N, C-alpha and C positions, 0 to 999 in steps of 0.2 A: 493190189491193183484196184483202181477207182472204177466205179460201176456207172455207166451211163444208159442203162437198159430203159427203153421208152422214151429217150430223147431223140430229137431231130437236130442234127448239125449241118449247116451250110458252110461249105468251104470253097473259097475263091482260089483260082489258079491251082486247081486241084491235080492237074494232069501229070505233073512231074514235080521232082526235087522235093522241097520242103512240104509243099501242099499235098503231094501224094503220101509221103510219110505221115503227115498229120491225119489224112483221111483214113489210112489203114490202121493208125493207133486208136482213132475214136472209134471205129468199127469194132475193133477188137475189145474195146470197152463196153461195147453193147448198143451204140449209137447208130441210127439210121442216118445215112450220109447223103445229103443232096450236093452232087459234084458240080461245079461250075467252072467253066473256061470258055475260051473264045470260040472253040469248036468241040462239038460234041464226040467227033470221030477221035480227037485227042484224049478223050476220057474213058475210051473203051478199055484200055489197059488196066487202069486203076480200078474200074467197075468190075471187070472181070476178076480181079484179084480179090476184091471185097466178097463177091457173091460166091466164089470159090471156097472161101473161108467160112461160108455160112452166114455172112452179113448181108445187109440190105442197103441198096444205094440206087440212087436215080441220077440221070446225066441231063445236064442243061446247059445249052450253049448260050452265052450272055457276054455282051460287050459292057463291062461295069462302068465304063465312062458315060454310057448312054442312061440317063435316069428313067426314062420312059421303058427302056428295055429290062431295066433293073426291077422296076415297080412291078412290070408284068410277070417277070421270071419268079420273083419272090410271091407273088399271089399264087402262081401256078403251084410252087413248092408247098405253100401252106396248105392249099386246097388239096393237093395229092396226098400229103402226110399228116394232114389235119393238126399240125403244130409246127412250131419254129422255136427251139429253145437255145441253141448255140449258133454263133455266126463267127467264123474265123476269116477275117480280112487278111489274106495271105498273098494275093495276085500283085506281081510287081514287076517293074521293067527298069533298065538302066540305059543311059545315052551317055556313056563316060566321055568327057573331054575336058580340057583346061577351060576355065571360065571365059577367058578372052576369045576362045574359039568355039564357044557354044552358039549354035544357031538358035533363033527363037524358038523353033519347033522343038529342037533337042532340049531346050530348057523347060518347055511346057508339058512334053509327052509323059516324062516320069510324075509330074504333078498330078496331071489328068488321071493317070492309072493309079499310082500309089496312094494318093490323098484324096482326091475327088472320087475316085472309085470307091474307096473305103467309106467315104461319107455317103455316097449313094446308097450302098448295101446297109449301112448301119440305119439311115433313115428308113428304108423298107422293112428292116428286120425288127425295130422296136415296136412297130405297131402290133403285130401278134405277140411280142414278148409282153407289152404292157397289159394286154387282155389276160395273158396268162399269170401275170405278177411273177414272172420268172424269166430270166435271160443271162446269157453269158456271152459277152462280145470279147473277142481276143485278136487283138491286132499284132500282125507280124512287122515290127519296126525294124530297127538296125542300130548297130552300135555306132554306124556313121551318122546317124541321126543326133547321137548324143556328143559326139566329138568332132565331127566333121572329117573330110578327106580331099586331098588335093586332086582335082580331076573328076570330083563327084559333087559338084556344088548343087547341081539339080537333084540328084538322088537323095544326098543329105538334107536338103531343105524339105523334100517330100516326106522323108521319115521322120524328121523333127516336127514338121506339122501333123504327122500321124500320132506323134506322142502328145501333142497338144490336144488333139481331137480326142484321144483316149482319155485324158483327166478331165475334159469337159463334158463327155459323154457319161463319166461316171458320176459327175456331180450332179447332172440333170435327171438321171434316172435311177439313182440309187434308192429313192423312196418308192419305187416300184420293184424292188428286188432284183434288178438288172445290174450286173456288175460289167465293168469294163477295165481290162487290162492289156497291156502290150508286152510282147517278148521282144527283145532287141538282140538277134543273133549276131555273132561276129562273123569271121571268114569261114563260111560253109562250103564244103565241096559240093557243087551243083552245076548245072551247065552254065551258069552265069560265070563261074569261076574256073571252068575246065579250060578256058582258053588263055588262062595266065601263064607266061613263061615260068619255067621251074625255078629261075633265079627270083623271081618276085614272090613265088610261094615260099621260097627258103627265107627270104627276108621278112615276109609276114609272120611265118612262124617263130621266128626268133624273138618276137615281141608278145608271143603267147606263152604264159607261164607254164601251161600243160603241154607246150611243146609241139602241138599237132593243129591242123585244120579240124574244124567241126564236121559232123555229118548230119544230114537231115533227121536221122535217129536220134540225135542229140537234142533236137528241138521238140519233137512230137510229144515225149512224156510230160513236159511242163504244159502243153496245150491241153491234154487229157486232165491233168490236175486242175488247171483253172476253169475248165468246163464242168467240173464236178461240183456236187453238193458240198463236198469238204472245203471248196474254196469260197464259201458263201460270205465271208466276212473280209474278203480281199478284194479291194476295187481301186482303180486310179493308179496302180503301181506299174513300174517298168522293171522287167526282169532281164538283165544281159545274160545271154548264153553264149559265151565268147571265149571260155578257157581262161579267163582272168585278165582278159586285154584292158579293160577299163576300170579296174578295181582301184 
């Protein structure tokens, strides 16, 4: 078990799915968690789970596409917890459709949240991290950003951009002992995938060597490792967590 006692971690999109699982896992490793989502009410469940297990957490409503709101939220978090060591850029949305049918808004929405939102949070987080000369930035990308997917040109572009942001961040801040890495989950069972027809799920799993969809709990342990001091010499890397889809 990797130990994160004394560390403060920010997790965006923390209310459910992968974000919830990551928040619980980081807390179980000893970190204090600053939970971010659009609504503070949506965070109550995961906050209560963390505190019931003896962990510490705070809830913060923030639209990560708004740079001023992000700056204010991260300032509040840093003042409340006296530090900011770990950032997990997990918040993401989809607007699936064939490229020819995508409206301008549906094209831009995933870019704003998945990529620009991560940029806004990273820019706000690196300031306290530089002062500490310690930081762990972990971006939740997607295998779709590595291989593309029909009907997801917008989502794939946002996640491919997130991979580029990860590598650039790693190069810019490595001298300050700040690492930046990305995880690329495959098809994970979340609210996003719950609406898929059974026939689609079956077809997807046929292309996964491990023969099953992933779970949020398959992603969280890798975040805990990359957030730990044990991963201090790993930066700029993209780790697929996909059951072997893109090997």
